[in-house]
C-alpha positions as MATLAB code, in Angstrom:
seq = 'MSAVLMSAPANFVPASKLEPAPRTAAPPPQPEKTKAPQQAPTPPQPKPQTEPPKPDTRDTEKAARMAQQQAEEKAKQEEQERKRKEQVLLEEKRKQEEIERKERLRQQQLEQQKELDKIRQQREEAERKRKREQEKLKQIEDMKKAQVADATPTPATKPAVQAGNYGVDNSLQARYKLAIQQTVDSNWNRPDSLPARVMCHVTVIQIVGGEVINVDLTDCPFDQVGRRSVEAAVTRQPLPYTGFETVFQRQVRIPFCYPREECAQ';
ca = [
      19.551  216.761  148.862;
      17.110  219.493  148.017;
      18.929  220.035  144.885;
      18.518  216.388  144.010;
      14.813  216.555  144.683;
      14.344  219.632  142.624;
      15.916  218.191  139.682;
      13.971  214.956  139.904;
      11.180  214.306  137.392;
       7.482  214.813  138.285;
       6.726  211.173  138.585;
       9.598  210.695  140.792;
       8.615  208.966  143.887;
      10.953  209.084  146.619;
      12.374  205.832  147.519;
      11.049  206.145  150.981;
       7.554  206.179  149.603;
       7.925  203.277  147.437;
       6.817  199.938  148.581;
       9.519  197.557  148.595;
       9.328  195.302  145.629;
       9.047  191.663  146.382;
      12.328  190.043  146.449;
      12.826  187.132  144.089;
      14.974  184.294  145.118;
      18.404  184.714  143.880;
      19.370  181.998  141.501;
      21.813  179.574  142.918;
      25.308  180.422  142.164;
      26.473  178.765  139.056;
      29.671  176.954  139.305;
      32.372  178.929  137.898;
      33.270  177.504  134.631;
      36.819  176.516  134.556;
      38.549  177.106  131.450;
      39.618  173.969  129.785;
      43.360  173.840  129.684;
      44.632  174.424  126.393;
      45.936  171.201  124.960;
      49.356  171.202  123.540;
      49.400  170.411  119.939;
      49.626  166.671  119.381;
      52.998  165.838  117.997;
      52.945  163.837  114.853;
      52.694  160.162  115.658;
      55.350  157.946  114.122;
      54.081  155.509  111.651;
      53.688  152.073  113.211;
      56.533  149.861  112.118;
      55.636  146.496  110.735;
      57.051  143.747  113.026;
      59.228  141.260  111.210;
      57.705  137.830  110.961;
      58.591  135.582  113.888;
      60.799  132.683  112.859;
      59.276  129.244  112.982;
      61.056  127.614  115.928;
      59.456  124.229  115.481;
      62.252  122.954  113.255;
      64.858  124.331  115.638;
      63.241  122.656  118.617;
      62.951  119.419  116.693;
      66.600  119.628  115.695;
      67.552  120.328  119.313;
      65.582  117.319  120.500;
      67.179  115.133  117.853;
      70.625  116.424  118.775;
      69.955  115.683  122.435;
      68.679  112.209  121.596;
      71.724  111.556  119.430;
      74.024  112.787  122.189;
      72.279  110.538  124.719;
      72.432  107.583  122.313;
      76.112  108.232  121.652;
      76.825  108.448  125.369;
      74.914  105.207  125.889;
      76.855  103.468  123.114;
      80.149  104.769  124.490;
      79.242  103.462  127.931;
      78.316  100.090  126.458;
      81.574  100.022  124.488;
      83.541  100.898  127.616;
      81.879   98.108  129.560;
      82.471   95.696  126.673;
      86.170   96.561  126.567;
      86.409   96.172  130.317;
      84.773   92.759  130.017;
      87.170   91.771  127.239;
      90.141   92.876  129.339;
      88.827   90.977  132.332;
      88.312   87.867  130.213;
      91.803   88.133  128.732;
      93.249   88.622  132.197;
      91.355   85.587  133.456;
      92.592   83.484  130.545;
      96.166   84.667  131.085;
      95.956   83.868  134.771;
      94.590   80.420  133.911;
      97.452   79.843  131.454;
      99.981   80.936  134.051;
      98.357   78.719  136.675;
      98.485   75.701  134.374;
     102.095   76.484  133.467;
     103.049   76.676  137.134;
     101.260   73.395  137.747;
     103.043   71.807  134.770;
     106.400   73.034  136.034;
     105.631   71.662  139.478;
     104.669   68.317  137.978;
     107.857   68.294  135.900;
     109.941   69.045  138.961;
     108.152   66.337  140.902;
     108.628   63.876  138.045;
     112.321   64.777  137.815;
     112.667   64.210  141.524;
     110.880   60.868  141.261;
     113.062   59.861  138.293;
     116.150   60.863  140.227;
     115.069   58.795  143.218;
     114.231   55.836  140.982;
     117.586   56.096  139.203;
     119.370   56.251  142.529;
     117.513   53.159  143.682;
     118.232   51.325  140.439;
     121.882   52.302  140.606;
     122.035   51.169  144.207;
     120.430   47.859  143.208;
     122.889   47.407  140.332;
     125.765   48.237  142.649;
     124.495   45.724  145.177;
     124.268   43.043  142.492;
     127.738   43.856  141.205;
     129.128   43.585  144.703;
     127.363   40.266  145.174;
     128.752   39.060  141.856;
     132.242   40.124  142.839;
     131.931   38.345  146.146;
     130.613   35.269  144.388;
     133.412   35.511  141.854;
     135.990   35.672  144.624;
     134.418   32.640  146.278;
     134.405   30.759  142.971;
     138.048   31.642  142.386;
     138.946   30.413  145.857;
     137.057   27.182  145.251;
     138.770   26.783  141.890;
     142.153   27.308  143.485;
     141.361   24.704  146.089;
     140.182   22.315  143.374;
     143.303   22.920  141.311;
     145.472   22.213  144.328;
     143.712   18.903  144.936;
     145.526   16.056  143.128;
     143.328   14.105  140.700;
     143.925   10.861  138.852;
     145.431   11.261  135.432;
     142.669   11.567  132.923;
     142.429   12.133  129.249;
     142.513   15.869  128.506;
     139.039   17.123  127.885;
     138.282   18.691  124.544;
     137.904   22.462  124.862;
     134.266   23.400  124.640;
     133.173   25.173  121.520;
     135.984   23.974  119.266;
     133.822   21.541  117.334;
     135.179   18.645  119.366;
     133.293   15.618  120.572;
     132.811   16.669  124.218;
     129.097   16.101  124.837;
     129.112   17.219  128.463;
     126.585   19.802  129.642;
     129.420   22.204  130.355;
     130.685   21.891  126.778;
     127.199   22.353  125.361;
     126.746   25.448  127.572;
     129.916   27.092  126.225;
     128.987   26.152  122.674;
     125.508   27.688  123.102;
     127.084   30.940  124.345;
     129.491   30.990  121.399;
     126.722   30.408  118.871;
     124.543   33.107  120.459;
     127.183   35.836  120.327;
     128.262   34.777  116.827;
     124.683   35.214  115.573;
     124.546   38.648  117.245;
     127.898   39.816  115.906;
     127.759   42.296  113.040;
     131.404   42.002  112.045;
     132.815   45.171  110.462;
     134.423   44.610  107.078;
     137.496   46.478  108.257;
     138.475   43.766  110.768;
     141.467   41.663  109.730;
     140.899   37.924  109.289;
     142.141   35.308  111.759;
     142.782   37.861  114.524;
     141.615   36.584  117.933;
     139.770   38.860  120.368;
     138.957   37.534  123.843;
     136.084   39.181  125.714;
     135.461   38.493  129.387;
     131.883   39.065  130.556;
     130.172   38.878  133.917;
     126.549   37.799  133.921;
     123.847   37.354  136.491;
     121.334   34.564  136.903;
     119.166   34.563  133.804;
     122.022   35.379  131.418;
     121.990   39.207  131.592;
     125.481   40.608  131.041;
     126.364   43.327  133.544;
     130.027   43.891  132.706;
     132.252   43.542  129.618;
     136.074   43.486  129.720;
     137.841   44.113  126.383;
     141.373   44.177  127.735;
     142.446   41.173  125.629;
     140.823   42.398  122.403;
     143.206   43.880  119.787;
     140.397   45.129  117.542;
     140.083   48.816  116.722;
     137.378   50.973  118.280;
     134.753   49.935  115.727;
     135.529   46.251  116.194;
     135.495   46.508  119.989;
     132.079   48.173  119.908;
     130.789   45.410  117.631;
     131.804   42.584  119.978;
     130.503   44.454  123.027;
     127.128   44.840  121.284;
     127.157   41.132  120.418;
     127.469   40.003  124.042;
     124.974   42.524  125.454;
     122.298   42.442  122.732;
     120.348   39.687  124.477;
     120.758   37.505  127.560;
     123.204   34.634  127.201;
     121.809   31.072  127.289;
     120.656   30.076  130.753;
     117.571   27.857  130.696;
     118.682   24.228  130.766;
     122.185   25.153  131.881;
     121.397   26.221  135.442;
     123.669   23.593  136.978;
     126.693   24.652  134.915;
     125.977   28.400  134.944;
     129.106   30.551  135.192;
     129.052   34.193  136.204;
     132.314   34.935  134.455;
     132.713   33.720  130.899;
     135.584   34.252  128.459;
     134.336   34.420  124.867;
     136.608   34.378  121.779;
     135.843   36.383  118.627;
     137.580   35.604  115.349;
     136.735   35.325  111.655;
     136.535   32.929  109.977;
     136.217   30.932  113.163;
     137.199   27.600  111.677;
     140.555   29.083  110.702;
     141.232   30.695  114.065;
     143.401   29.053  116.710;
     141.603   28.388  119.953;
];
């Protein structure tokens, strides 16, 4: 230490002699500056790309709406058409059923009418049969009466002129036979093929009123055409009856011959 003092300058004042210098307030510590981080070099930015123009979707939306409307309209029309066809089919079915119903009804009516006609024909046939049987019974009775009359002796009388032979017998019986002969002669359409002066005798059975119900051609030598002609002549209309009721005969024998005035009776 002595060495230090000896080497010190003359104005050296030892530190122990020095008055302490007033202390100044230490400045507040400054915040330590942080070094800004070094920024990495900015990479080159890509050039902004230009966005393509957005398409105008208004037309597309309009077209979509129209398409939907058309589809709905088409579906509606198809539904209406389906219902219309169903209605047509139902109407046709109804008409067909009505036709079939009417046809069944017509067939039923025809069957009923046939049955009624059959019953009526059976009744008419039964009535005709009954009349024929009555006529036969009456004929048998008349024949018996005639046989009894023939067996009864009678005074000798002048032979009567056969009725219808243009004689002079004016009796009602003669006039009755003449009226029958004239009636059938006027009704007779004589075929040209019949031989002249050939006699055909036809026996008929009639009922009250003159209606002929039976024709017997056993004693007629005419051919088939001639026999049909005389049968038509006696059945074409009733034989005379009015005015001859009292001399009416159920069985009458009628001669056919041409020319009549040349035929033997």
